[in-house]
BAFI-3210 file (N, C-alpha, C; in Angstrom, 3 decimals, decimal comma, padded with zeros to 6 digits):
// residues 172
n [1|2|3|4|5|6|7|8|9|10|11|12|13|14|15|16|17|18|19|20|21|22|23|24|25|26|27|28|29|30|31|32|33|34|35|36|37|38|39|40|41|42|43|44|45|46|47|48|49|50|51|52|53|54|55|56|57|58|59|60|61|62|63|64|65|66|67|68|69|70|71|72|73|74|75|76|77|78|79|80|81|82|83|84|85|86|87|88|89|90|91|92|93|94|95|96|97|98|99|100|101|102|103|104|105|106|107|108|109|110|111|112|113|114|115|116|117|118|119|120|121|122|123|124|125|126|127|128|129|130|131|132|133|134|135|136|137|138|139|140|141|142|143|144|145|146|147|148|149|150|151|152|153|154|155|156|157|158|159|160|161|162|163|164|165|166|167|168|169|170|171|172]
n.u [000,757|001,890|003,946|001,824|000,931|002,890|003,492|001,230|001,272|003,820|002,535|000,927|002,319|003,581|001,434|000,964|003,206|003,345|001,226|001,483|003,793|002,456|000,403|002,301|003,400|001,571|000,575|002,646|004,537|005,395|004,454|002,272|003,383|002,262|000,237|002,180|003,034|000,929|000,754|003,295|002,609|000,450|002,108|003,684|001,797|001,074|003,310|003,759|002,103|003,350|004,138|001,791|-000,631|-002,237|-005,937|-008,595|-011,079|-010,432|-010,021|-008,502|-005,895|-005,271|-006,889|-006,105|-005,516|-006,739|-006,275|-007,782|-008,915|-006,754|-006,125|-008,646|-008,363|-005,951|-006,326|-008,802|-007,587|-006,143|-008,458|-009,792|-012,902|-013,052|-014,372|-015,371|-014,441|-011,962|-012,920|-014,457|-012,851|-011,285|-012,878|-012,943|-011,214|-009,155|-008,063|-005,038|-002,014|000,348|002,935|003,217|002,874|002,305|003,932|001,676|-000,513|-003,287|-002,515|-003,517|-004,306|-004,635|-005,926|-005,827|-005,318|-003,689|-004,434|-006,939|-008,958|-009,931|-010,142|-008,260|-006,988|-005,536|-002,650|-000,859|001,065|004,725|007,139|009,191|010,880|014,145|013,879|011,005|010,364|008,123|007,430|005,435|003,202|001,441|-001,160|-000,221|-001,353|000,375|002,401|001,373|001,227|003,517|006,284|006,711|008,245|006,949|008,600|008,865|008,162|005,861|004,071|004,159|002,936|000,530|-000,408|-002,948|-004,335|-004,164|-005,175|-005,675|-005,929|-005,269|-005,723|-007,782|-010,050|-012,623|-011,982|-013,485]
n.v [-000,739|001,417|001,522|002,025|004,755|006,022|006,328|007,194|009,884|010,778|010,620|012,668|015,232|015,280|015,590|018,046|019,919|019,643|020,980|023,444|024,666|024,090|026,714|028,658|029,269|029,914|032,477|034,325|037,178|036,599|036,397|033,986|031,817|032,380|034,891|036,417|036,610|037,897|040,123|041,370|041,724|043,303|045,630|046,055|046,786|049,198|050,699|051,412|053,394|055,448|059,150|059,826|062,247|064,120|064,226|065,863|063,161|061,649|058,696|057,493|056,309|057,955|060,360|061,145|060,801|060,553|059,793|057,751|056,907|055,865|053,515|052,058|051,619|050,082|047,715|046,610|046,218|044,103|042,145|042,800|044,161|047,626|049,696|053,544|055,575|056,504|056,611|054,605|052,607|052,104|050,305|047,930|044,225|043,230|044,443|045,272|045,417|048,300|047,147|044,627|045,169|044,125|044,230|045,401|046,014|048,089|051,491|054,166|057,640|060,867|063,493|066,721|067,916|067,365|066,611|065,950|062,593|061,731|059,548|060,652|060,189|057,447|054,944|052,716|049,885|049,522|048,422|047,130|048,147|046,797|048,079|048,177|050,499|051,574|051,999|053,441|053,877|056,130|059,151|062,562|065,878|067,877|066,321|064,029|060,403|058,622|057,855|057,426|057,777|056,230|057,592|060,113|062,904|064,190|062,458|060,492|061,709|061,900|058,864|056,483|053,865|050,304|048,131|044,980|043,681|041,205|038,160|038,481|039,310|038,853|038,106|039,209]
n.w [000,112|000,892|-001,138|-003,422|-002,639|-002,844|-005,608|-006,496|-005,361|-006,688|-009,447|-009,194|-008,264|-010,578|-012,762|-011,382|-011,873|-014,594|-015,101|-014,232|-016,036|-018,259|-018,231|-017,372|-019,738|-021,360|-019,743|-020,328|-021,340|-024,252|-027,831|-029,505|-032,503|-034,634|-033,863|-033,319|-036,252|-037,520|-036,138|-036,991|-040,176|-039,751|-038,645|-040,890|-042,999|-041,704|-041,477|-044,293|-044,804|-043,183|-043,069|-044,685|-044,908|-042,226|-041,861|-040,201|-039,235|-041,618|-043,963|-045,423|-047,194|-049,555|-049,204|-046,912|-042,936|-039,778|-036,335|-035,521|-038,088|-039,095|-037,810|-037,981|-040,365|-040,945|-039,374|-040,429|-043,123|-042,281|-041,694|-039,462|-037,769|-036,558|-034,495|-035,441|-033,865|-031,317|-029,087|-028,813|-029,983|-027,756|-026,248|-027,301|-027,993|-025,504|-022,695|-021,676|-019,529|-019,306|-018,698|-020,129|-022,838|-026,003|-029,515|-032,101|-030,306|-029,317|-028,215|-025,871|-025,393|-024,074|-025,149|-026,275|-024,276|-021,111|-019,010|-018,600|-018,356|-020,135|-023,264|-026,440|-027,958|-030,508|-031,082|-032,804|-031,270|-031,968|-031,429|-028,478|-025,846|-024,168|-021,433|-021,178|-022,356|-024,839|-028,998|-031,281|-034,055|-035,279|-035,761|-036,283|-035,982|-037,205|-038,177|-039,540|-040,282|-038,310|-036,511|-032,924|-029,392|-026,479|-024,773|-024,757|-023,419|-023,935|-024,905|-022,481|-020,317|-021,288|-021,613|-021,359|-021,519|-023,051|-025,556|-026,595|-029,783|-031,723|-031,807|-029,743|-030,553|-033,210|-036,346|-039,609]
ca.u [-000,224|003,051|004,226|000,791|000,626|003,897|003,227|000,142|001,878|004,705|001,844|000,221|003,153|004,113|000,395|001,152|004,350|003,187|000,067|002,349|004,270|001,647|000,169|003,584|003,709|000,171|000,668|003,727|004,588|005,293|002,855|002,506|003,865|000,392|-000,241|003,564|003,299|-000,100|001,431|004,327|002,146|-000,051|002,599|004,231|000,845|001,024|004,726|003,611|001,828|004,324|004,285|000,824|-001,151|-003,537|-007,165|-009,843|-012,308|-009,738|-009,918|-007,833|-004,173|-005,722|-007,656|-005,433|-006,012|-007,142|-005,703|-008,682|-009,468|-005,728|-006,325|-009,240|-007,940|-004,677|-006,811|-009,171|-006,780|-006,254|-009,516|-010,595|-013,565|-012,868|-015,382|-014,276|-013,825|-011,041|-013,400|-014,986|-011,789|-010,819|-013,527|-012,725|-010,244|-008,743|-007,455|-003,520|-001,370|001,237|004,210|002,432|002,678|003,234|003,516|000,337|-001,547|-003,234|-002,250|-004,602|-004,093|-005,653|-006,030|-004,637|-005,587|-002,976|-004,998|-008,088|-008,688|-010,994|-009,307|-008,623|-005,549|-005,094|-001,823|-000,110|002,745|005,376|008,068|009,098|012,400|014,342|013,391|009,704|009,560|007,405|007,410|003,845|002,767|-000,041|-001,046|-000,527|-001,802|001,818|003,752|000,850|001,662|004,812|006,659|007,224|008,699|006,790|009,398|008,877|007,108|004,189|003,020|004,666|002,040|-001,037|-001,045|-003,973|-004,661|-004,183|-005,767|-005,217|-006,812|-005,068|-005,951|-009,016|-011,207|-012,980|-012,032|-014,747]
ca.v [000,275|002,250|001,822|002,686|005,742|006,780|006,230|008,240|011,061|011,048|011,349|013,977|015,741|015,279|016,809|019,514|020,723|020,035|021,910|025,050|024,670|024,805|027,882|029,962|028,996|030,913|033,902|035,104|037,975|036,296|035,931|032,652|032,229|033,141|035,983|037,408|036,544|038,616|041,506|041,704|041,735|044,454|046,525|046,143|047,386|050,476|051,580|051,639|055,121|056,675|060,445|060,292|063,410|064,102|065,042|065,110|062,100|060,976|057,342|056,614|057,113|058,902|061,406|061,381|059,852|061,083|058,767|056,550|056,070|055,189|052,331|051,298|051,245|049,121|046,586|046,493|045,144|042,365|041,686|043,238|045,199|048,152|051,136|054,199|056,585|056,485|056,239|053,084|051,655|051,804|049,614|046,441|043,395|042,727|045,467|044,997|046,616|049,165|046,300|043,299|045,151|043,714|044,645|045,224|046,237|049,510|052,386|055,248|058,394|061,864|064,261|067,805|068,487|065,980|066,579|064,771|061,456|060,985|058,927|061,346|059,730|056,168|054,386|050,808|049,909|048,783|047,682|047,336|048,012|045,851|048,766|048,316|051,440|051,369|052,635|053,603|054,253|056,791|059,969|063,262|066,801|068,402|065,143|063,116|059,339|058,679|056,372|058,019|056,801|056,851|058,550|061,944|063,540|064,760|060,994|059,955|062,244|061,139|057,828|056,128|052,524|049,559|047,029|043,752|043,207|040,109|037,007|038,454|039,700|037,923|038,648|039,101]
ca.w [000,187|000,546|-002,884|-004,351|-002,174|-003,313|-006,978|-006,643|-005,175|-008,009|-010,558|-008,560|-008,300|-012,041|-013,165|-011,262|-012,336|-016,119|-015,202|-013,568|-017,085|-019,375|-017,139|-017,438|-021,175|-022,082|-019,548|-020,306|-022,942|-025,859|-028,711|-030,269|-033,724|-035,521|-033,254|-033,925|-037,618|-037,854|-035,533|-038,005|-041,226|-039,634|-038,751|-042,263|-043,710|-041,182|-042,070|-045,609|-044,800|-042,670|-043,914|-045,297|-043,950|-041,377|-042,327|-039,752|-040,142|-042,288|-043,080|-046,445|-047,647|-050,384|-048,605|-044,875|-041,592|-038,582|-035,646|-035,236|-039,248|-039,774|-036,967|-038,093|-041,800|-040,765|-038,967|-041,678|-044,220|-041,602|-041,847|-038,147|-038,199|-035,610|-034,193|-036,199|-032,951|-030,915|-027,762|-029,243|-029,814|-026,027|-025,629|-028,128|-027,483|-024,328|-021,813|-021,718|-018,596|-019,780|-018,999|-020,584|-024,156|-027,472|-030,929|-032,473|-029,514|-029,500|-026,943|-025,689|-024,742|-023,666|-026,538|-026,204|-022,527|-020,451|-017,509|-018,774|-018,287|-021,555|-024,220|-027,166|-029,222|-030,414|-031,710|-032,546|-030,545|-032,878|-030,759|-027,057|-025,700|-022,711|-020,569|-020,928|-023,071|-026,380|-029,959|-031,561|-034,852|-035,191|-036,524|-035,601|-036,640|-038,247|-039,051|-040,358|-040,024|-037,828|-035,377|-031,750|-028,554|-024,859|-024,001|-025,255|-022,257|-024,559|-024,681|-021,665|-019,519|-022,037|-021,581|-020,507|-020,997|-023,623|-025,710|-027,575|-030,697|-032,448|-030,680|-028,864|-031,781|-034,392|-037,787|-040,139]
c.u [000,908|003,498|003,135|000,589|001,631|003,759|002,311|000,488|002,544|003,838|001,249|001,380|003,766|003,167|000,805|001,926|003,967|002,034|000,512|003,340|003,512|001,075|001,343|003,639|002,296|-000,134|001,881|003,710|005,169|004,382|003,380|002,902|003,047|000,079|001,213|003,538|001,993|000,364|002,491|003,672|001,490|000,929|003,374|003,452|001,154|002,183|004,390|002,839|002,315|004,284|002,968|-000,363|-002,216|-004,319|-008,342|-010,490|-011,580|-009,871|-009,123|-006,749|-004,673|-005,907|-006,759|-006,297|-006,095|-006,483|-006,469|-009,219|-007,799|-005,645|-007,302|-008,985|-006,533|-005,287|-007,474|-008,528|-006,591|-007,263|-010,470|-011,368|-013,558|-013,943|-014,246|-013,896|-012,766|-011,549|-013,865|-014,108|-011,209|-011,451|-013,341|-011,359|-010,319|-007,791|-006,097|-003,098|-000,010|002,846|004,145|002,402|003,322|003,002|002,009|-000,855|-001,798|-003,037|-003,006|-004,055|-004,848|-005,353|-005,232|-004,626|-005,075|-003,431|-006,294|-007,825|-009,387|-009,539|-009,354|-007,636|-005,394|-003,810|-001,743|001,159|003,391|006,690|008,416|010,467|013,050|013,931|011,861|009,244|009,292|007,599|006,222|003,601|001,319|-000,026|-001,324|-000,722|-000,624|002,437|002,500|001,499|002,826|004,898|006,898|007,445|007,627|007,374|009,525|007,629|005,998|003,487|002,919|003,125|000,637|-001,372|-002,049|-004,105|-003,964|-005,157|-005,017|-006,193|-006,397|-005,263|-007,250|-010,274|-011,457|-012,779|-013,194|-014,927]
c.v [001,439|002,809|002,462|003,954|006,550|006,979|007,392|009,903|011,860|011,480|012,552|015,147|016,238|016,293|017,912|020,464|020,869|021,092|023,621|025,120|025,182|026,223|029,114|030,085|030,162|032,311|034,670|035,978|037,720|036,008|034,432|032,867|032,568|034,624|036,974|037,584|037,901|040,141|042,219|042,197|043,159|045,469|047,094|047,052|049,048|051,329|051,962|053,289|056,174|057,942|060,938|061,455|063,200|064,650|064,851|064,442|061,803|059,189|056,476|057,076|058,061|060,429|062,018|060,633|061,059|059,763|057,345|055,742|055,499|053,866|051,411|050,520|050,190|047,985|045,936|045,720|043,781|041,711|041,797|044,046|046,033|049,140|052,275|055,238|056,222|056,271|054,725|052,191|051,190|050,765|048,239|045,983|043,514|043,998|044,732|046,068|047,041|048,247|045,174|043,970|044,439|044,151|044,690|045,841|047,785|050,496|053,448|056,353|059,919|062,304|065,706|068,207|067,246|066,235|065,685|063,800|060,744|060,591|060,116|060,881|057,874|055,637|053,396|050,792|048,926|047,996|048,096|047,341|047,157|046,582|048,797|049,400|051,411|052,347|052,590|054,144|054,830|058,221|061,720|064,481|067,511|067,340|064,320|061,547|059,142|057,321|057,664|056,806|057,655|057,350|059,735|062,303|063,918|063,512|060,445|060,354|062,026|060,086|057,161|054,547|052,011|048,629|045,899|043,063|042,106|039,160|037,130|039,427|038,914|038,818|038,475|038,413]
c.w [000,198|-000,685|-003,823|-004,180|-002,740|-004,867|-007,252|-006,631|-006,147|-008,894|-010,424|-008,737|-010,123|-012,847|-012,497|-011,709|-013,951|-015,937|-014,979|-015,229|-018,058|-019,173|-017,530|-018,932|-021,935|-021,002|-019,869|-021,308|-024,059|-026,617|-029,319|-031,738|-034,722|-034,798|-033,611|-035,322|-038,299|-037,130|-036,637|-039,339|-040,870|-039,426|-039,912|-042,847|-042,843|-041,256|-043,419|-045,681|-043,892|-043,664|-044,820|-044,161|-043,225|-041,932|-040,627|-040,213|-041,251|-042,026|-044,485|-046,726|-048,804|-049,854|-047,312|-044,330|-040,693|-037,871|-035,504|-036,809|-039,528|-038,773|-037,255|-039,581|-041,743|-040,267|-040,158|-042,679|-043,375|-041,358|-040,300|-038,486|-036,722|-035,729|-035,399|-034,981|-032,202|-029,244|-027,949|-029,243|-028,880|-025,266|-025,892|-027,573|-025,976|-023,502|-021,490|-020,527|-019,212|-019,559|-019,424|-022,009|-025,177|-028,689|-031,196|-031,601|-029,481|-028,036|-026,963|-024,713|-024,645|-025,228|-025,853|-024,701|-021,565|-019,272|-017,644|-018,941|-019,265|-022,578|-025,503|-028,301|-029,086|-031,200|-032,009|-032,213|-032,091|-032,502|-029,115|-026,662|-024,209|-021,780|-020,414|-021,840|-024,347|-027,565|-030,574|-032,888|-034,697|-036,125|-036,068|-036,482|-037,657|-038,680|-039,598|-039,705|-039,725|-036,938|-034,116|-030,495|-027,373|-024,299|-023,637|-024,425|-022,424|-024,447|-023,833|-020,536|-020,126|-022,004|-020,963|-020,014|-022,516|-024,045|-026,775|-028,473|-031,235|-031,406|-029,949|-029,647|-032,865|-035,882|-038,359|-041,043]
res [x|x|x|x|x|x|x|x|x|x|x|x|x|x|x|x|x|x|x|x|x|x|x|x|x|x|x|x|x|x|x|x|x|x|x|x|x|x|x|x|x|x|x|x|x|x|x|x|x|x|x|x|x|x|x|x|x|x|x|x|x|x|x|x|x|x|x|x|x|x|x|x|x|x|x|x|x|x|x|x|x|x|x|x|x|x|x|x|x|x|x|x|x|x|x|x|x|x|x|x|x|x|x|x|x|x|x|x|x|x|x|x|x|x|x|x|x|x|x|x|x|x|x|x|x|x|x|x|x|x|x|x|x|x|x|x|x|x|x|x|x|x|x|x|x|x|x|x|x|x|x|x|x|x|x|x|x|x|x|x|x|x|x|x|x|x|x|x|x|x|x|x]
***
């Protein structure tokens, strides 16, 4: 009977260890190969439009973009249907903590009033460095589509939240 109990304990320990390994793999910062590939493709599409001018309400490279129109356009090219406005976009997908960002995530900022807590601007994370600082592609009124760093004080004080679309929102 003692041998039987020992074997059962060993099996239980193996099952627990295996479960822990599986859980740690699924909760880590790393993208799966499919979502990583999809994020890379999304960013390739987004980067094609660097330099396209800003137009209030703009939704196309021919006429120009505003921030949410750009995000909607790029994600639509990947088969995702996102709402049109920044505030609506801030409600879709999965909420993500700043220290868990991945390329392709949406990042939200206040608008021109840095003291406001209302969403007024959106961008797409392009890369994260070792310090957890990130770069994002977005549309500015002065320069159009461009890539900026969260390390810039202008953006850092306006950061509000992030959402993950890839892997968390169905394609159309």
